[in-house]
C-alpha positions in Angstrom: 101.9 97.1 98.6 104.2 99.9 97.5 106.8 101.8 99.4 104.5 104.8 100.0 101.8 102.6 101.5 104.3 100.8 103.7 105.8 104.0 105.0 102.3 105.5 105.5 101.2 102.4 107.4 104.2 102.5 109.7 103.8 106.2 110.4 100.1 105.8 111.0 100.9 102.9 113.4 103.2 105.2 115.4 100.8 108.1 115.4 97.8 105.9 116.5 99.9 104.2 119.2 101.3 107.5 120.6 97.8 109.2 120.6 96.3 106.2 122.4 99.1 106.1 124.9 98.9 109.8 125.6 95.1 109.6 126.1 95.6 106.7 128.5 98.3 108.4 130.5 96.6 111.8 130.8 92.9 110.9 130.8 91.9 107.3 130.9 94.1 105.8 133.6 92.8 108.1 136.3 89.3 108.1 134.9 89.2 104.2 135.0 90.5 104.2 138.6 87.9 106.8 139.7 85.0 104.9 137.9 85.7 101.2 138.6 83.5 98.4 137.4 85.1 95.6 139.4 87.2 95.4 142.5 90.8 96.6 142.4 92.0 93.0 143.1 90.1 91.6 140.2 91.4 94.4 137.9 95.0 93.6 138.8 94.3 89.9 138.0 92.6 90.9 134.7 95.2 93.4 133.4 99.0 92.8 133.0 101.3 95.2 134.8 103.5 97.3 132.5 106.6 95.1 133.2 104.5 92.0 132.2 103.3 93.1 128.8 104.0 90.8 125.9 106.0 93.1 123.6 105.7 91.1 120.4 101.9 91.0 120.8 101.7 94.7 121.4 103.7 95.2 118.2 101.4 93.0 116.2 98.3 94.8 117.5 99.7 98.2 116.9 100.8 97.3 113.3 97.5 95.7 112.6 95.5 98.8 113.7 97.9 101.1 111.8 97.6 99.2 108.6 93.9 98.7 109.0 93.5 102.5 109.2 95.9 103.0 106.2 94.1 100.4 104.1 90.6 101.8 104.7 91.8 105.3 104.0 93.4 104.2 100.8 90.3 102.4 99.7 88.2 105.5 100.6 90.2 107.6 98.2 91.0 110.2 100.9 94.2 112.0 99.9 94.4 115.1 102.2 94.4 115.7 105.9 90.8 117.1 105.7 89.4 114.3 103.6 91.2 111.8 106.0 89.5 113.5 109.0 86.1 112.8 107.4 86.8 109.3 106.3 88.7 108.5 109.5 85.9 109.9 111.7 83.4 107.6 110.0 85.7 104.6 110.4 86.6 105.4 114.0 83.0 106.2 115.0 81.7 102.9 113.7 84.7 100.7 114.6 85.0 101.9 118.2 81.2 102.1 118.6 81.1 98.4 117.8 83.9 97.5 120.1 83.1 99.7 123.1 79.3 99.3 123.1 79.8 95.5 122.5 82.1 95.3 125.5 79.7 97.4 127.6 76.8 95.2 126.6 78.5 91.9 127.2 81.1 92.3 129.9 82.1 94.3 133.0 85.0 96.0 131.2 83.4 99.5 131.2 81.2 101.5 133.5 78.8 103.8 131.6 81.1 106.8 132.4 84.3 105.0 131.2 82.5 103.7 128.1 81.9 107.2 126.8 85.2 108.7 127.8 87.1 105.8 126.2 84.9 106.1 123.1 85.7 109.7 122.6 89.5 109.2 123.2 89.6 106.1 120.8 87.6 107.9 118.1 89.8 111.0 118.3 93.1 109.0 118.1 91.9 106.9 115.2 90.5 110.0 113.3 93.7 111.9 113.6 95.8 108.8 112.6 93.5 108.4 109.6 94.0 112.0 108.6 97.8 111.6 108.8 97.5 108.4 106.7 95.4 110.3 104.0 97.9 113.1 104.0 100.8 110.7 103.6 99.1 108.7 100.9 98.1 111.9 99.0 101.5 113.6 99.1 102.9 114.2 95.6 99.5 113.7 93.9 98.0 116.6 92.0 94.3 117.1 93.0 
């Protein structure tokens, strides 16, 4: 692991986290509330309140996703924003398809409406984060 990879992974982590937080705050939070799958009481039992989040675990999950994206983009050979968008979209489309449709098939986590809205938001955030990772990894290289 070199310095460029480490910095790219950290920046990708931040971009992915910010994009997901923004999509949750401005789109998903209200959409989930208007398309509930389970009762409000059960939802409160299932999800932690913001003041009860386990910060170290949030850091681990954010870093894991950021470095997963960066690693896959490095392996793909993408080294520009445009090539990162292509590789990132494929990664995001398949990864979040597996996660979201798997949860929809096997749990009461999503309604059909929230499944697709969450899928679009998650794919978009990961695709953009991957494009940034490719751009960062490709900086300084002559193509």
